[in-house]
Structure formats: C-alpha cells, structure tokens
N, C-alpha and C positions, 0 to 999 in steps of 0.2 A: 575292775570296776573303771576305771579311766580307761581303758579300750571301748569299753559302751557308750561313756561320756563322748568320747573322743567322736567314734561314729554316729553319736546323736548331732552333734554339732554341724560334723561334715552334710549327714543328710538334711539339716535346718538348710546349711548356708547353700547348699544345692538345689536345695527346691525355691529357694525364693530367687538364684540365679537365673532359674529354670524359665519361673513365670515372669521375671524381667524381658526374658527372653521371647516368650510366649505373646508378649503383646506386641510385639514386630512381626512376627510369624502370621504369614495369610496362608491359612490352610482350606482347601477344598477335597469333597468326596463324590465320588461316582457310584450310581448303585450300577454296578454291570449287568446283574438278571433283567432288568427295565431295562437297558439296553439293550440286550437281546430280544426281548421281546417286542420293542416297538421302533428300531430301528428298521428303516425303509431297508434296507442290503439284508436283513433277515428274510424279509418276504419275497425279495427276491432271489436269494439263494435258495429256498424253497422251492420256489418255481421252476428255477432251472436245473435243480435234482428233480423234479416232478417231470420236466421234459424228456431229461435225459435217461431214465430209468422207464417213462410208460411202457416204452414196444418191449420190453424184459416182462415188464409186469402184467399185461395183455396177452403175452403166450402164454404165462403160467393160470393167467384166466380161462383161458381154453383150454390147459392140459387138466385143468380141472373138474372143467364139464367136461372133457375126453372121458375122463375116469369115472365121474360120475354114469354118464350116460352107456358107459361099456359095463359098468356094474348092474347097472338096469336091466340091460339086453341079458345078460346072466343069469340074473333074478329071474327075468322073464322065461326066456327060454332053458333054464338050468334041467326043468322035468325032460324036456325033451330031447337032450341031444346026447350023445354019447360020452361015459365017462372020459374019455382020453381027451375027446373037444372041449369037457368041461375044463380040464386039468391045464390045457394050451393056452383058454382064454383067461383062465387065472391067473398062469405064468405073464401071461403076457400084460393083464393089469398089475399085475407086482412090480411087474420091468419099469412100466410107463411112470406107477408110485413112487419108485426109486430115482428115476430121471427128474421128475417133479421135486421130490424132496430135496435132491442134488441141486438145482439148479435155484430153489427157494432159498437156499442156504448161501449158495453162491450171488445171489441178487441182496440176500439182507448185507452178506458181509462187504462187498461192492458199495451200495448204500453207506453204510456206515463209515468205509475208509471215505468216502466223498466228503460224509459229512463233516467230518473231522477236517479234511482239507480244506472245507470252505468256511468250518468255523476258525479255523486260525488264519485264514485271509482276515476273515471282520474282525477278529481280534486285533489284529495288525491294523485295520483301518482305524480301529475304537482308540487303539494306543496311539498313533497320530493325529485322530482327534482331540483327541485329553490333552497329547503337550499341544498342541495348538492354542485350546483354550488356555493351559495353564500358562502359559508366555505369554498369550496377547493380554491377561488379566493381569499377569506378577502375580503369580502364586509361586510361594517356598515350597508348598509340599502338597498332593494330592495324592489321596488313597483310594483303592476300589479293591482290594479284596483284602478278608480277613480282620472286616471293622465288625465289632460289637454293637456299638452306638454311633452314630454322627448325627448332630444336631440341621434343623432344614435349610437355617441358613450358610450352612456350609457344602450344602447340596450343589455341584454344578449340573449333574446327569443331565437336566432339559438343555444346557446350554451346550453340550455333550451331542446331544440329538439333532437338536437344532442344525450345528455343523455338520453331521453326519446325513442330516437330509438334502442339502445343500449340494452333496457331490451326488 
C-alpha cells in the first residue's frame, strides 16, 4: 500500500514540475502532408520527372498503338491468310506485347526510384526550413510526425511554406 502512495505522490510531483516547465517551453507543429502538397518544390519536382520520363512514356504509347494496329490487321486479314502466316503474326504481336510489358515495368520502377530520390531531397529541404524557422523564432520543440492533435496556435506550417517559397 505504501508503494502505491509513494508512486502517486511522485507522479503528482512530476506533473507539477512538468507543468511549471511547460509554461516556459515554446512548442511548434508542422503539417508535413500540407507542405508536400503546397510547396513549390513539389510541383517543380513533378515537372522535372515528367520531362525526364516523357520520351519513354511516349515510346510506350507508340508501342501500344502498334500492338492495337497489328491486332486489328490480324482480325481483318485473319480469314484470308494461311494458318502459318496467322501464327507468325500472332507470335510477333505476342513478342511486342512482352517487350511492351517489360518496358512498362522498367519505366514504373525507374519512376518510383526517382520519385523517392526527389522526395528525399524535398524532405531534406523541408527539414532545413523547419530548423531555420525554429531557430529564428526560438522554438524549443517542433514536431511534425506522429502527432494526433496540435492546436492552430502552435502550427508553423505556413511559415515553413513561406520560407520554402523563397528558395
């Protein structure tokens, strides 16, 4: 029984001490998802990736069109050509489809890899901007992940976005 009493007294004292310290503590919060959506660097990164992968994407579009045209020709001429010619055309179409799928898969993998690289770079910039705002405004603690709730008065997201917009 006395251990329970000691623990209650200790917990009460810790609560009082923490509340006294928190009065002096300046805390801020950043909404990372909002920054990732609104930061100008996000749009720049998207355009950069689009330019980088546009030629490969256009090549896939041409291949898809070629496959569709070859299948149309095969359907149209299917009854007038020999069985051997039909098998050869079907095999050619299948080979192009396999190549198309391989290139499509490689493009997706390359895009995902580059997106992750760009995201990592953007996260570094966001971290630096958060640190800059925190130091400039003398924050003791700034949190931006794993927060269930944060009051609007401690939200510094717009300040970080403003700083990112200047760069």
